[in-house]
N, C-alpha and C positions, 0 to 999 in steps of 0.2 A: 614240559615233561616229553620225553621221547616215547612214541607209540611204535611198539614192535609186534610183526606177526611172524610165525614160523609156518612155513607152508611145507608139508611132506611132499616129496617127488620120487618118481620111480618106485611107484609100490609094486610089490612081486610076492609069489608065493613059494613054497616048496624049500628047498636047500638053500637057495640064493637069498631067502628073505632073513636066513641067520647071518649074512653078511651086514645087514643094516640094524635098525631099531625097530622093535614092536610096533605095529600099528594098531591102535584100538584094542590092544590086549588080545588080539585075534591071531590066527596063523600068518598073516600078512605082515610085512615088514616094508620100511622105505629105507631106500638106499641114499637118497639125496634131501636136501633141503633148501628151500629158496628163504632167505633172510629178507625181510621187508620191514623197513623202518621210515617212519613218517610218510608212509604211503609210496615210497620208492624201493626198487630192488636194491640190495647192498650186495648181493652175489648167492650163487648156488655152491654149497659145500656138500661133501660126504657126510651121511649122517653122524659118522664117528667123530667128525670135526667140528661139530656145532661149538661155538665159542661159549665159554664159561658164563658170560654174562647174558646168554640166550638159553641157559639150560633151564630156568624157571618155567619157560613155556613147553617144555618137554611132556611133564606130568597128564595134561589132558588127552594128548596126543596119542602117547603110548599105553594108557591104561584104557580098560574097557569102560565104555560109558555105563551109566547106570541104566538097567532095564527099564524101558518105557513103561509106565503104568503098571509096573511089576509083571509084565507079560513075557511068557518065555515062547518065542516062535514053535509053531507046529512042526516047520522043517527044521531038524537039528543044524545047528550053525546059523540060522536064520536067512534072510532078514524077516520081519513082520511084514505080512502081506495085508493091506487096508484096502477092502473092497469098497468101491464108490457107488453109493446109492442117491441118486438123483430124483427128490421128489418135486419135480420141477416140469413145467410145460416146454421150457425153453432151453434146456441144457445144450452147451456147445457140441456135445458129442452126440446128440440124438438119442440118448438113453432114458431122457426123463420120463417118469412115470407116476401114475396115481398111488394111492396109498396101499391098495390091495396088491398091485403088480409089485411094488416096492418091496412089500414084505416077502413076497414069493422069491424076488430077486435076492434079498438078502439071505434067506434061507438057503437058496442054492450056492451062493457065494461061501456060506460057513461050512456048507458040505464039500465044496471044492477045495478047502484048505486055508480060508481067510481068518487071519487071526482078530481082526478089527474091522467093523462096518462103519463107514464114515458117512453119516445122513445128511443130507442138505436139502433146504428148501428155497434157496435163493440162486438163480444162476448169476456166476461172476465172470462171465465170459466177457471179452472186451466189448465194451458199448452196450452191457446189460444195465437196464433200467432196475433200481432198488426194490425190495419188496418190503412192505410194510411189516414190522415184527409180529403183529398179530395174525396175518396172512401165513408169514413163514411158520408161526408156531402151530398153527391149524393143519399146516402141509405135514410138518414132521412128526407131530406128537403121535398119532396112531401106530406109525412105523416105529418109533424109538420104543413106545411101550410093548409092541409086538416082539420086537428083536432083541431087547435088552436082556430078556431072560435067556437067551439063546446064545449069546456072546459078546464081548466087549464092543460097546458101541460109542463112537465120536460124534460130537455135533459139529458141522460144518457151516459156521454162522459169524458174522461180525457184531451180531445184537445180544447185549447183556440180557435182555427178556428172554430172548430164544435159548440162550445158554442155560439160564436159570430153569426153565421149563423143561428143557430137555434132560438136565441133570436131576431135577425132581422125579422124571418119568424114568430113570435107570440108566441115562447115558452116563460114562465115566470120564470121558475125555473131551475137552475143547479145543477145536482145530479153527483158527481165525487166520483168514488170509492178510488181515490189516495188522496183525501183531498187537492185539489189543488196543489200537489207535482209534478206530472209528467211533466207537461208543464209549464215553468217559465213564459210564457204570462198570464196563468189563473188566479193568484190572482189579477193582476192589472184590467183584464176584469171585473171580478165579483165586484170588488170595484167601478169601474167606473160605471157599469150598475146597481148597486144596487139590482141584482137580487137575490131572495132568494136561499140559496145554501145549500145542503145535503154534509155534510163531513164524510166520512165513514172511519173507520180503516182499513188498510190492511198492513200485515207484508210485508214490501218493496214498490215498486211501479210497479212490474213486475208480471201479473198473471202467466207467464210461470215458475217462481220459487217460488212464494208465499207458495206452499205447500212441499216445500223441507226442511222437518223436522222443524216445527214451535214449537218454545219453549218459555214458559212465567215463571216468578216466581210465579206470581198471574196474570191472564189474565184480570180480570175485573178492577184491580187497574190499570195495564199498558195501558188498552184501554182508561180508564177515562183520565188518565194523557196525553196520546197521543192527544187526542181530545181537551183537555183543551188548551194544549199548541199550539195546530193549531189555535184555535181561537183567541188567544193571538197574536200569530206570525202575523196572517193575519190581525188583527186589525179590525176584523168584530164585529158589536154588535149583543149580543144574539140573537134578534129579526130578525137578517137575517138569521139565521143558523139553521139547523135542524142536529142531529148527529145520527150515524147508528154505532153500534158495528162491522158491517163487518161479520156477521155470514158466515162462508165457506171461508173467504179470509185470508189465513195465519193460519188456525186454525184446531186441531184435533177434533174428536168428543167429548172429554172430555172438551175442550175449548169452543166449542160452546154451550153445555149443561150448562157451567158455566155462560156463558155470557147471557143466556137465563134466568136462575135462578136469576142472580144477575143484572138483568137490571135496577133496581131502582137506583143503584148506579149513573147512569148518569144523573139522575134528578138534581145532585148537580151542573151540569153545566148551568141549566137555560135555556135550549133549549128545543124544542120538541124531542122527541126521535122517530126515524124510525127504524122499524124492518123489515128485508128482509131475511126471512128464507124459504120462498115458495118453494117446490119442490126441496132443497138442498139434497145433497147426504148423509149427516148426517142423516137427517130425514129417507130417504130410508134405511139406515143401520139398524136404530133403528126398524123401522116398517116392514123390509122384502119385501122392494118394490123396485127393482133394476131399473125399467124403472122410468123416472121422471114423466110421464104422468099418473102415478099409485101412486101419493103420495098426492093426495088431501086429504085424512083424516089426515095424519101427518101433513100437511100443515096448515091445520084448527085447529089441537090441537096447534100448536106452534104459531098461530096467537092469538088464545083466551088465551094461557098463557102470551104472550108477551102484550096483552091488560091489563091484570090484573096486570102486572107489570110496567105498566107506558108507553106503546108505543103509541104514539100521531098519528103515520102514520105506516101503514101496506103495504108493498109493496108485490104485490101479482100477480100470475098468473090467479088464479080462482076467479074474481071479484064477480059474482053471488052468489056462494057458500060461501064466506066469509062474504058477507053481511047478508046472511041468518044466519049464524052463529052468527053473532054480533048481531042482532036482538034478538035472543032467549037469548044468555048470557046477554045482557043489560037487558031484561025483568026479568030474574033472579036475578039480582045482584042490580037492581035499579039504 
C-alpha cells in the first residue's frame, strides 16, 4: 500500500493567505505543498495544484483541529499556554521545587495567563534515572489537589498508577513523553478515563539512552509516521489527542531545528500540536546560554516560531513573558 503525506509549505497571513489554502481553519494559509510518498519527496506544487488523488489528505490540514480538552485560550486566537510545574529535585531547567513552592508557582502562572498547568514528579532530562511511581505520586498529589480547583491540570508522567492518582485528584489531562509505551497499563487507563492525552515522540522509551547517537533518514517524516501510528494503534479519536514532536528527546540540534521548521507537517494528523522547546539545551547552544535559566530569549523565539507554524499549545517555563510575546505577535500578525 502506498503511504502518502502532504506537507504544507510557505505559510503566510494577511491578503497573501487567500492565494493558497486555509491552514488549520485559521487566518493563515499555505501556498505550497510537498508531496511525500513512501518516505520520498515526489515534488513541491502550488497548493491549488494538489493532484486529485492527494486531495483526501487535505481536510485535517485545512480544518481547525478540535479544541484540546475543550479549552479556549485566554489569549484570543491562542495558542494555549501550558505552564511547567516541576515537583522534582533534579529538573534540567533548575526550576524543580517542593510541593509548597510548586503550588505557589502554579498560582502565579495562572495569574500570568497560563491555560494549563503541567505538573511532573519525575525528571526526564537526558540520562535521568527513573522515579518509582509511589515516590512520584507522593510528590505530585498535594500539588495536583491544590491547583486542580484553580485551573486545568495536566499530569506529566509515564506511569499508569501516577496517571490514575492524578486524575482522581482532579487532573484533566495526561501528558506522556513515551506516548503510552512505557507502562502497559497506560493505554487502557486513558481509554477508560477518556482523559485528553498528549502523545510525544521520543527515540525509545528510556531518557537515559535516548541521546545515544540519534539518527533519522528524515526526522519530520519519521516523527509524523510514529505519531500517526500511535494514534491508530491506541484506537483514540483525534479529538482526545494532542501531538508533540519531542524537541530534545532523542534528537540532535539539527533534528530539533528541522522539526521546528517543518512543524506544519503534523497538521495532517488532525490533532492540536504541542511544542515544548522551552529552555532546551539546543536553544542554549544556538544562543550561547549554557545555564537553562538564561534561555528566556531563545525560548520566546522558539515559541513564536512554533506558533507561526501551527503550534496550538506551548509548554513553557516562563508563562508571563510568553504571554506578553504572544500578545505582540498576535497584534502584529492579525
